[in-house]
C-alpha positions in Angstrom: -12.1 -19.6 15.4 -9.6 -17.8 17.5 -7.4 -15.2 15.7 -3.8 -15.5 16.1 -1.5 -12.8 17.3 0.3 -12.6 14.0 -3.0 -12.1 12.2 -4.0 -9.3 14.7 -0.6 -7.5 14.1 -1.0 -8.0 10.3 -4.4 -6.6 10.4 -2.9 -3.5 12.2 -0.1 -3.1 9.7 -2.5 -3.3 6.7 -4.6 -0.8 8.4 -1.8 1.5 8.8 -0.7 1.0 5.2 -4.3 2.0 4.2 -4.1 5.2 6.4 -0.8 6.0 4.9 -2.3 5.9 1.4 -5.2 8.0 2.3 -2.8 10.5 3.9 -0.9 10.4 0.6 -4.0 11.2 -1.4 -5.0 14.0 1.0 -1.5 15.6 0.8 -1.3 15.3 -3.0 -4.7 16.9 -3.3 -3.9 19.7 -0.8 -0.6 20.4 -2.5 -1.7 20.3 -6.2 -0.9 24.0 -7.0 2.7 23.6 -5.7 3.1 20.3 -7.5 1.8 21.6 -10.8 4.4 24.3 -10.6 7.2 21.8 -9.9 6.1 19.9 -13.0 6.1 16.5 -11.5 6.1 13.6 -13.8 3.4 11.6 -12.2 -0.1 12.8 -13.3 -1.8 14.2 -10.0 -5.3 13.0 -10.7 -3.9 9.5 -11.2 -1.8 9.6 -8.1 -4.7 11.0 -6.0 -7.3 8.5 -7.1 -5.0 5.5 -7.0 -3.8 6.4 -3.5 -7.4 6.8 -2.4 -8.3 3.5 -3.9 -5.6 1.5 -2.5 -6.2 3.2 1.1 -9.9 2.0 0.8 -8.9 -1.5 -0.3 -6.3 -1.8 2.4 -8.6 -0.6 5.2 -11.3 -2.9 4.0 -8.8 -5.8 4.0 -7.9 -5.0 7.5 -11.3 -5.2 8.8 -12.0 -8.3 7.0 -8.7 -9.8 8.3 -9.5 -8.7 11.7 -13.0 -10.3 11.6 -11.4 -13.6 10.0 -13.6 -13.4 7.0 -12.3 -15.4 4.0 -12.8 -12.4 1.7 -10.5 -10.4 4.1 -7.8 -13.0 3.7 -8.1 -12.7 -0.1 -8.4 -8.9 -0.1 -5.3 -8.6 1.9 -3.3 -10.6 -0.5 -4.7 -8.7 -3.4 -4.5 -5.3 -2.0 -1.0 -5.4 -0.4 0.5 -7.1 -3.5 -1.4 -4.9 -6.0 -0.4 -1.7 -4.2 3.2 -2.7 -4.1 3.2 -3.6 -7.7 1.6 -0.4 -8.7 4.1 1.6 -6.6 7.0 -0.1 -8.6 5.2 0.4 -11.9 4.9 4.2 -11.0 8.6 4.3 -10.0 9.7 2.7 -13.3 7.4 4.8 -15.5 7.5 8.2 -13.8 10.5 8.7 -11.5 13.1 11.1 -12.9 14.8 12.4 -9.8 18.2 11.5 -8.4 16.5 10.8 -5.1 14.2 8.3 -6.7 17.2 6.5 -8.2 19.1 6.7 -4.9 16.3 5.3 -2.7 15.6 2.3 -5.0 17.6 -0.1 -2.9 15.7 0.9 0.4 12.4 0.8 -1.4 13.0 -2.7 -2.9 14.0 -4.1 0.6 10.9 -2.6 2.1 8.7 -4.1 -0.5 10.3 -7.5 -0.1 9.9 -7.4 3.7 6.2 -6.2 3.5 5.3 -9.0 1.0 7.2 -11.7 2.8 5.5 -10.7 6.1 2.0 -10.7 4.5 2.4 -13.9 2.4 4.1 -15.6 5.2 1.5 -14.8 8.0 -1.4 -15.4 5.6 0.3 -18.7 4.4 0.3 -20.0 7.8 -3.2 -18.8 8.8 -5.9 -19.9 6.4 -9.5 -19.4 7.3 
């Protein structure tokens, strides 16, 4: 089976999202002393572990999607949707800053765009 260009680009996007999560986990881990002093509302071990976990799931989904594996198709849907849902849950439960409230519209638009792109491409390309 030949991989379509849209699946190739989606695989790259999912890979980048995974790398961004791993970068987030590394930055949170490296900046723990500063963040503890700032008294952030999000528990740091939870934030670090969830970012590392979603990063791994997204990178694995990207590899499966690139190889046109059926599990890659499913893992991409689950990982992208799950990571976006958890980001919104974290935003609702833990955000207290004015910036978090100010950026809600942009974050919502970006989430809708990512989910529409992933579900749209995967809906057209079943394997």
